C-alpha positions in Angstrom: -10.0 69.2 55.1 -10.0 67.1 52.0 -6.5 68.1 51.1 -5.2 66.9 54.5 -6.8 63.5 54.0 -5.1 63.2 50.6 -1.7 64.2 51.9 -1.9 61.7 54.7 -2.9 59.0 52.3 0.1 60.1 50.3 2.4 59.5 53.3 1.2 55.9 53.5 1.9 55.5 49.8 5.4 57.0 50.1 6.2 54.8 53.1 5.1 51.6 51.3 7.1 52.6 48.2 10.1 53.2 50.4 9.8 49.6 51.8 9.7 48.3 48.2 12.7 50.4 47.2 14.6 49.3 50.4 14.1 45.7 49.3 16.2 46.4 46.1 19.0 48.2 48.1 21.6 46.2 50.0 20.3 45.3 53.5 23.2 43.1 54.5 26.7 44.4 53.9 29.6 42.4 55.2 33.0 44.2 54.9 35.9 42.0 54.1 38.7 44.5 54.5 40.9 44.9 51.5 38.9 42.2 49.6 35.9 44.5 49.4 32.4 43.7 50.7 29.5 41.3 50.1 26.1 43.0 49.6 22.8 41.2 49.7 19.3 42.5 49.1 15.9 41.0 49.6 15.3 40.4 45.9 18.3 38.0 45.7 16.6 35.8 48.4 13.7 35.1 45.9 16.0 33.0 43.8 15.6 30.1 46.1 12.6 30.0 48.5 13.8 27.1 50.4 14.2 28.7 53.8 11.8 30.4 56.2 13.8 33.6 56.0 13.1 33.8 52.3 9.4 33.5 52.9 9.4 36.2 55.5 11.3 38.5 53.1 8.8 37.7 50.4 5.9 38.5 52.7 7.5 41.9 53.6 8.0 42.7 49.9 4.6 41.6 48.6 2.7 43.2 51.4 4.4 46.5 50.7 3.5 46.3 47.0 -0.1 45.4 47.9 -0.3 48.4 50.3 1.1 50.8 47.6 -1.3 49.5 45.0 -4.3 49.9 47.3 -3.3 53.5 47.9 -3.8 54.2 44.3 -7.1 52.3 43.7 -10.4 52.4 45.5 -11.7 49.1 46.8 -14.3 48.1 49.3 -12.7 47.8 52.8 -9.5 49.4 51.4 -8.5 50.9 54.7 -8.7 47.6 56.5 -6.7 45.9 53.7 -4.1 48.6 53.8 -3.7 48.2 57.5 -3.3 44.4 57.1 -0.7 44.9 54.4 1.2 47.3 56.6 1.1 44.9 59.6 2.1 42.0 57.4 5.0 43.9 56.0 6.2 44.9 59.4 5.8 41.5 61.0 7.5 39.7 58.0 10.3 42.1 58.0 10.9 42.1 61.8 10.9 38.3 61.9 13.4 38.2 59.0 15.6 40.8 60.7 15.6 39.0 64.0 16.3 35.6 62.4 19.2 37.2 60.4 20.8 38.6 63.5 20.4 42.3 62.5 19.8 43.3 66.1 22.8 41.3 67.4 25.3 42.7 65.0 23.5 45.9 64.2 26.2 48.2 63.0 28.4 45.5 61.5 26.1 44.0 58.9 23.3 46.4 58.0 23.2 48.3 54.7 21.3 51.3 53.5 18.2 49.2 52.5 17.6 48.3 56.2 17.3 51.9 57.1 15.1 52.7 54.1 12.7 49.9 55.0 12.5 51.0 58.7 11.9 54.6 57.6 9.2 53.4 55.1 7.4 51.6 57.9 7.4 54.6 60.1 6.2 57.0 57.4 3.5 54.5 56.3 2.3 54.0 59.9 2.2 57.8 60.5 0.3 58.2 57.2 -2.2 55.5 58.1 -2.8 56.7 61.7 -3.1 60.4 61.0 -5.5 60.1 58.1 -8.5 59.3 60.3 
């Protein structure tokens, strides 16, 4: 029984790490034909935090880091804080993706980082829900 609980906690950790890694991968990729393509990741948005989109991206990234760190350390009310970190990451990311038009031009602009972030959220959510 203890092994199952540890493996489910490990799923949460893997999911949150996937979200962090996805932020370093290109999430927007605009193809310019023979001129190449423009690739943008979440980390580049931190250079200027002058738009609301930048702040939503920052929330998604920082909440994923907090969730991953809390999986490694033991704190009082850690499960509740991990849930809040997961929800904050998902909400921040979804608001960013909607504002950026990801769902309007889905297959035209998304890069591999988008899919890694979504997969990370799903794995983390499964890990959190099934550990109880």
